[in-house]
C-alpha positions in Angstrom: 10.0 -26.7 6.9 8.2 -24.8 9.6 9.4 -21.4 10.8 9.9 -22.6 14.3 12.1 -25.4 13.0 14.0 -23.0 10.9 14.7 -20.6 13.8 15.7 -23.6 16.0 18.3 -24.4 13.3 19.8 -20.9 13.6 22.9 -20.3 15.7 21.6 -19.4 19.1 18.1 -20.7 18.2 16.5 -17.3 17.5 17.2 -14.3 15.3 19.9 -12.0 16.9 20.3 -8.3 16.9 23.3 -8.2 14.6 23.3 -8.2 10.9 21.8 -5.4 8.7 19.9 -2.9 10.6 17.0 -3.4 8.2 16.4 -5.6 5.2 13.3 -3.7 4.1 13.8 -2.4 0.6 17.5 -3.4 0.8 19.0 -3.8 -2.7 21.2 -6.7 -3.8 24.1 -4.3 -4.2 23.7 -2.9 -0.7 23.5 -6.3 0.9 26.6 -7.5 -1.0 28.5 -4.4 0.1 27.6 -5.2 3.7 28.7 -8.7 3.4 31.9 -7.7 1.7 32.7 -5.2 4.4 31.9 -7.7 7.1 29.1 -5.6 8.5 27.1 -8.8 8.8 27.2 -12.4 7.5 25.1 -14.5 5.2 23.8 -16.4 8.3 22.7 -13.2 9.9 20.9 -12.2 6.6 19.0 -15.5 6.7 18.0 -14.9 10.3 16.7 -11.4 9.4 14.6 -12.7 6.5 13.2 -15.6 8.5 12.3 -13.1 11.3 10.5 -10.9 8.7 8.7 -13.9 7.3 7.5 -14.8 10.7 6.3 -11.2 11.3 4.7 -10.4 8.0 3.9 -13.6 6.2 2.9 -16.1 8.9 1.4 -13.8 11.4 0.5 -10.1 11.4 -0.9 -9.4 8.0 -0.5 -13.0 7.0 0.4 -12.6 3.4 0.9 -16.3 2.8 3.5 -15.8 0.1 6.0 -18.5 1.3 5.0 -22.1 0.9 8.1 -23.8 2.3 11.4 -22.8 4.0 14.6 -24.5 3.1 15.8 -26.6 6.1 19.4 -26.3 4.8 19.4 -22.5 4.5 21.6 -21.9 7.5 24.0 -24.6 6.5 24.3 -23.2 3.1 24.8 -19.7 4.4 27.4 -20.8 6.9 29.4 -22.6 4.2 29.2 -19.5 2.0 30.4 -17.3 4.9 33.4 -19.7 5.3 34.1 -19.7 1.6 34.0 -15.9 1.5 36.5 -15.6 4.3 38.9 -18.1 2.7 38.5 -17.4 -1.1 36.4 -14.3 -1.4 33.0 -14.0 -3.0 32.0 -15.9 -6.1 30.1 -12.9 -7.5 27.5 -10.3 -6.7 25.0 -12.7 -5.4 27.3 -14.7 -3.0 25.5 -15.3 0.2 22.2 -13.5 -0.7 18.9 -15.2 0.2 16.3 -15.4 -2.5 13.0 -17.3 -2.9 12.0 -19.4 -5.9 8.5 -20.4 -7.2 7.2 -23.8 -6.1 7.2 -25.2 -9.7 11.0 -25.2 -9.9 12.8 -28.4 -9.1 15.3 -28.5 -6.3 17.2 -31.7 -5.5 17.3 -31.0 -1.8 14.9 -31.4 1.1 12.3 -29.1 -0.3 9.4 -30.3 -2.4 8.3 -29.1 -5.7 4.5 -29.3 -6.1 3.2 -26.4 -8.3 0.9 -25.8 -5.2 -0.9 -29.2 -5.8 -1.4 -31.7 -3.0 -1.0 -34.3 -5.7 2.8 -33.8 -5.8 3.4 -33.6 -2.1 6.0 -36.1 -1.3 9.6 -36.9 -2.3 11.6 -33.9 -3.7 12.7 -33.8 -7.3 15.7 -36.0 -8.1 17.6 -33.2 -9.9 18.0 -29.5 -9.8 16.3 -27.4 -12.5 18.9 -25.8 -14.8 18.3 -22.3 -13.4 18.8 -23.7 -9.8 22.2 -25.0 -10.8 23.1 -21.5 -12.0 21.8 -19.9 -8.8 23.8 -22.3 -6.6 26.9 -21.8 -8.7 26.5 -18.1 -8.1 26.4 -18.6 -4.4 22.8 -17.8 -3.8 21.1 -19.0 -0.6 17.8 -20.7 -1.5 15.7 -19.5 1.4 12.6 -21.4 0.4 9.7 -21.6 -2.1 6.8 -19.3 -2.8 3.1 -20.1 -3.2 1.5 -19.7 -6.6 -1.7 -20.1 -8.5 -2.0 -23.8 -8.5 -0.5 -25.5 -11.6 0.6 -22.0 -12.6 -3.0 -21.1 -13.1 -3.7 -23.8 -15.6 -6.5 -25.8 -14.0 -9.7 -23.9 -14.2 -11.4 -21.3 -16.3 -12.8 -19.8 -13.1 -9.7 -19.9 -10.9 -8.6 -17.3 -8.3 -5.0 -16.3 -8.6 -2.7 -16.8 -5.7 -4.7 -19.9 -4.4 -3.3 -23.4 -4.3 -4.4 -26.5 -2.5 -1.2 -26.8 -0.7 -0.5 -23.1 0.0 -3.9 -21.5 0.4 -4.5 -17.9 -0.5 -1.7 -15.4 -1.1 -2.8 -11.7 -0.5 -1.8 -8.4 -1.8 0.5 -6.6 0.6 -1.2 -3.3 -0.5 -4.7 -4.4 0.4 -5.1 -7.7 2.1 -8.6 -8.3 0.5 -7.1 -7.9 -3.0 -5.9 -10.6 -5.4 -2.1 -10.6 -6.0 -2.6 -11.9 -9.6 -0.5 -14.8 -10.8 0.7 -17.2 -11.3 3.9 -16.1 -9.6 1.9 -14.6 -6.8 4.0 -15.6 -3.8 7.2 -14.5 -5.6 5.8 -11.0 -6.3 4.3 -10.5 -2.9 7.5 -11.8 -1.1 9.6 -9.3 -3.0 7.2 -6.4 -2.4 7.1 -7.2 1.3 10.9 -7.7 1.6 10.6 -11.3 2.7 13.7 -11.9 0.4 16.3 -10.0 -1.5 14.7 -11.0 -4.8 12.8 -13.9 -6.2 12.3 -16.2 -9.3 9.0 -16.5 -11.0 7.8 -18.2 -14.2 5.6 -17.1 -17.0 3.6 -18.7 -19.8 1.4 -15.6 -20.3 1.5 -12.8 -17.8 2.6 -14.9 -14.8 5.6 -12.7 -14.1 4.5 -9.4 -15.5 1.0 -9.2 -14.1 1.8 -10.1 -10.4 4.9 -7.9 -10.6 2.8 -4.9 -11.8 0.1 -5.5 -9.2 2.7 -5.8 -6.3 4.5 -2.7 -7.4 7.9 -4.4 -8.3 10.0 -5.0 -11.4 9.6 -8.3 -13.4 11.4 -9.5 -16.4 10.1 -12.2 -18.7 13.1 -12.8 -21.0 13.1 -14.2 -24.5 12.0 -17.8 -24.3 15.1 -20.1 -24.3 17.5 -17.7 -22.7 17.1 -19.3 -19.3 17.2 -23.1 -19.1 13.7 -24.5 -19.0 14.6 -27.9 -17.6 13.1 -28.8 -14.3 10.2 -26.4 -14.4 6.7 -28.0 -14.0 5.5 -27.0 -17.5 2.4 -25.6 -19.3 4.0 -24.9 -22.7 7.6 -25.6 -24.0 6.8 -22.9 -26.6 6.0 -20.1 -24.1 7.3 -21.0 -20.6 10.2 -19.2 -19.1 11.5 -18.3 -15.7 12.5 -14.7 -14.9 13.7 -12.4 -12.1 11.4 -10.4 -9.8 12.9 -7.6 -7.7 12.2 -4.2 -6.2 14.5 -2.3 -8.6 15.5 -2.6 -12.3 19.2 -2.9 -11.3 18.4 -5.8 -9.0 16.3 -7.6 -11.7 19.0 -7.1 -14.2 21.6 -8.4 -11.9 19.6 -11.6 -11.2 18.8 -12.0 -14.9 22.5 -11.9 -15.6 23.1 -14.9 -13.3 20.1 -16.8 -14.8 21.3 -16.2 -18.4 25.1 -16.0 -18.0 25.1 -12.5 -19.6 25.8 -9.1 -18.2 23.3 -6.2 -18.2 25.2 -3.6 -16.3 25.7 -1.4 -19.4 21.9 -1.0 -19.6 21.7 0.9 -16.3 21.7 4.3 -17.9 19.6 7.2 -16.6 19.6 8.7 -20.1 18.6 5.3 -21.6 15.4 6.6 -23.2 17.0 9.5 -25.1 16.4 9.1 -28.8 14.5 5.8 -28.4 11.3 5.3 -30.6 8.6 3.9 -28.3 5.3 2.7 -29.7 2.2 2.8 -27.6 -0.4 0.0 -27.4 -3.2 2.1 -26.3 -5.7 -0.8 -26.2 -4.0 -2.0 -23.1 -5.2 0.9 -20.9 -7.9 2.9 -22.5 -10.7 0.9 -21.0 -10.0 2.1 -17.5 -10.1 6.0 -17.0 -7.9 6.2 -13.9 -5.4 3.8 -15.4 -5.5 5.7 -18.7 -4.7 9.0 -16.8 -1.7 7.3 -15.1 -0.4 5.9 -18.4 -0.6 9.4 -19.9 1.5 10.7 -17.2 4.0 7.8 -17.7 4.1 8.6 -21.4 4.8 12.2 -20.6 7.8 11.1 -18.5 9.1 9.0 -21.4 8.8 12.0 -23.7 10.6 14.2 -21.1 13.5 11.7 -21.0 14.0 12.3 -24.7 12.1 9.5 -26.4 9.9 9.8 -29.4 6.5 8.4 -28.6 4.5 7.0 -31.5 1.0 6.9 -30.3 -1.0 4.8 -31.1 0.5 1.8 -32.8 -1.9 -0.5 -34.5 -1.7 -4.2 -33.6 -4.5 -5.9 -35.6 -4.2 -9.3 -33.9 -4.1 -7.7 -30.3 -7.6 -8.9 -29.3 -7.5 -12.1 -31.5 -4.6 -13.9 -29.8 -6.2 -15.2 -26.6 -8.6 -17.9 -28.1 -6.0 -19.7 -30.3 -3.4 -19.3 -27.7 -5.6 -21.0 -25.1 -6.4 -23.8 -27.5 -2.6 -24.5 -28.2 -1.8 -24.5 -24.5 -4.3 -27.3 -23.9 -2.3 -29.5 -26.3 1.0 -28.5 -24.9 0.1 -28.8 -21.3 -1.0 -32.4 -21.7 2.2 -33.4 -23.6 4.7 -31.4 -21.6 3.3 -32.3 -18.2 3.2 -36.0 -19.0 6.8 -35.8 -20.2 7.8 -33.9 -17.0 6.1 -36.4 -14.7 7.6 -39.3 -16.5 11.2 -37.9 -16.2 10.6 -37.0 -12.6 9.2 -40.4 -11.7 6.7 -38.7 -9.5 3.8 -40.4 -7.7 1.5 -38.9 -10.3 2.4 -40.5 -13.7 0.3 -38.5 -16.0 -2.3 -35.6 -16.3 -5.0 -38.3 -16.0 -3.6 -39.2 -12.6 -3.7 -35.6 -11.4 -7.3 -35.3 -12.6 -8.2 -38.4 -10.7 -6.4 -37.2 -7.5 -8.3 -33.9 -7.7 -11.7 -35.7 -8.1 -10.9 -37.9 -5.1 -9.9 -34.9 -2.9 -12.4 -32.3 -4.0 -12.8 -31.0 -0.5 -9.1 -30.1 -0.3 -8.3 -29.3 -4.0 -11.5 -28.0 -5.4 -13.3 -26.0 -2.7 -13.4 -22.9 -4.9 -13.1 -23.9 -8.5 -12.8 -27.0 -10.6 -10.4 -28.4 -13.2 -12.1 -27.6 -16.5 -8.8 -26.8 -18.3 -7.2 -30.0 -17.2 -10.2 -32.0 -18.5 -10.0 -30.1 -21.9 -6.3 -30.8 -22.1 -6.6 -34.5 -21.4 -8.9 -34.8 -24.4 -6.3 -33.5 -26.8 -4.2 -35.6 -29.1 -0.4 -35.6 -29.7 1.7 -32.6 -30.8 2.3 -34.3 -34.1 -1.3 -33.6 -35.0 -1.9 -31.5 -38.1 -4.5 -29.4 -36.2 -2.0 -28.5 -33.5 0.8 -27.7 -36.0 -1.5 -25.5 -38.0 -2.6 -23.7 -34.8 1.0 -23.0 -33.7 1.9 -21.7 -37.2 -1.1 -19.4 -37.1 -0.1 -18.1 -33.7 3.5 -17.4 -34.9 2.1 -15.4 -37.8 -0.3 -13.4 -35.5 2.1 -12.6 -32.7 5.4 -12.3 -34.7 5.3 -11.7 -38.4 2.0 -9.8 -38.5 2.2 -8.7 -34.8 5.2 -7.4 -32.9 7.6 -7.7 -35.8 5.4 -5.8 -38.2 4.6 -3.1 -35.6 8.4 -2.6 -34.9 9.3 -2.5 -38.6 6.4 -0.3 -39.8 7.1 2.4 -37.3 10.9 1.9 -36.9 10.4 1.2 -33.2 12.9 0.3 -30.5 10.2 -1.1 -28.2 6.5 -1.1 -27.5 4.9 0.2 -24.3 1.6 -0.4 -22.6 -0.1 -0.9 -19.2 1.3 -4.2 -17.5 -1.8 -4.9 -15.4 -3.7 -3.6 -12.5 -4.9 -2.4 -10.2 -5.6 -5.5 -8.1 -9.1 -6.8 -8.0 -10.9 -8.1 -4.9 -10.4 -11.8 -4.0 -13.6 -13.4 -5.2 -14.1 -17.1 -5.2 -17.5 -16.9 -6.7 -16.5 -14.9 -9.8 -12.8 -15.9 -10.0 -10.2 -13.8 -11.8 -11.3 -10.9 -13.8 -10.4 -10.9 -17.6 -6.8 -9.9 -18.5 -6.5 -6.1 -18.8 -2.8 -5.7 -19.5 -0.5 -6.1 -22.5 1.1 -9.4 -21.6 -0.2 -11.7 -24.3 1.6 -10.5 -27.5 5.1 -11.0 -26.1 4.1 -14.2 -24.3 2.8 -15.9 -27.4 5.7 -14.6 -29.5 8.2 -15.7 -26.9 9.7 -12.2 -26.9 11.1 -10.2 -23.9 9.0 -8.0 -21.7 9.7 -6.0 -18.6 7.4 -4.1 -16.2 8.4 -1.3 -13.9 6.2 0.5 -11.4 4.4 3.5 -12.9 2.3 4.7 -10.0 -0.9 4.0 -8.1 -4.7 4.0 -8.7 -6.8 4.0 -5.5 -3.7 3.1 -3.5 -2.9 0.1 -5.7 0.2 -0.3 -7.9 0.1 -0.3 -11.7 3.1 -0.9 -13.9 4.2 0.1 -17.3 5.6 -2.4 -19.8 8.4 -2.3 -22.3 8.6 -5.2 -24.8 9.8 -5.8 -28.3 12.0 -8.0 -30.5 13.7 -11.2 -29.3 16.9 -10.9 -27.3 16.5 -7.1 -26.9 16.7 -7.4 -23.0 19.5 -4.8 -22.9 17.3 -2.2 -24.6 14.3 -2.9 -22.5 16.2 -2.8 -19.3 17.7 0.5 -20.4 14.3 2.0 -20.9 12.8 0.7 -17.8 15.8 1.9 -15.7 15.6 5.4 -17.1 11.9 5.5 -16.4 12.3 4.2 -12.9 15.1 6.7 -12.1 13.0 9.6 -13.2 9.6 8.6 -11.8 10.5 7.0 -8.5 7.0 5.5 -8.6 7.5 2.6 -6.2 6.6 2.8 -2.6 6.6 0.0 0.0 3.3 -1.6 1.0 1.4 -0.7 4.2 -0.6 -4.0 4.6 -3.9 -2.2 4.7 -7.0 -4.4 5.3 -8.6 -2.7 2.3 -8.6 0.4 0.2 -11.4 2.5 -1.2 -11.9 2.4 -4.9 
């Protein structure tokens, strides 16, 4: 839906001067308090965010983070306002507008395309499991965000934040910089206050990396904690959705809605006291300025009462990427074919998508090709002995001889490292730079991971990560919250054309 059409659907036709004075950096708690006290309505919140999208995303800096607006947003908000007046709020997210990534099915008038023109057409017939939970919580789905097309599983030389349908999303801190991905639009939209919070998805780094580079909080939960149904897949073994927000408290609140749990007890300023935190120094020693920032972050962790075990050896750290990439090829073909069959989309298989891309090279492949798709199409079934052996090896490397061993050998509560960053220049000739953060171990293992802003290098955000054993989200949120409250490292973007290195 176009912005002009969305504003036409608003009461009065244009954003009014009522509602919250400013939604920039507004927390979920503050917005809910304003709604509860009748300082503004959910309809007025939707108006304010749409006006900000018009100002920041579609003109002005033109971040290009939002790929589609929900034509029913005002109707949903109006109904939730009426429900609040009659029955009270459903919970802490009642009437709050959020954005979700365009690889998450919604059975409404919005499309779900993974950024690909091949899936432009009828909406999905059924809400994703996580969307059902958001609707039940009273969330207003404001729209969908752009992403690295196919969640960045199309080419070996892709540029994150670009899709055939959505074009190029840009970093709000420097408009010539790559926002990372694949949850590029979700991260940028949150950083720029185009929504109260957003949902991203991750296979390996797709929440953590763009969150770090956009100076926000991202949580990749233990795989399986959030329903995976209705998400355009890469890997059933590694895929998960997760919250992206400007504060740890907001991310924890949204995670609670997605998982059906509560994480309020984790919001403890003294949460790092007595914790044993191991350092994966490999994740930041290659970049001197980043290393200096991480040393400062580690000193903050020590000051908050944690024992820092530095360094922690992780023998398989640099050996995971090759077998992981191979396994993902098998899984992408099988899982995408199953998804397309269940959705009854125009594209019936990965082979159809490949053919579409070839027939529409000018629109779909102006910057990079589809090497990964071609490699995946050549793979056999998941019952293959070769595939099963590969997955067994990955489990051993990432879990038993990886995170599990590091945690037990040093009696750790969590591991820490550099999440990713700073943002690189957008470069269609070279594509994305090699991964520099610590996303892969937790991603391959399916274990939880949280990033929180740690500071800036050359004016660009860099995050620090906490990750560890499965279903230890409460611990990780506790550590991230204590660090955030002590460091106050986040600052809003200024939408600069560029920054000097």
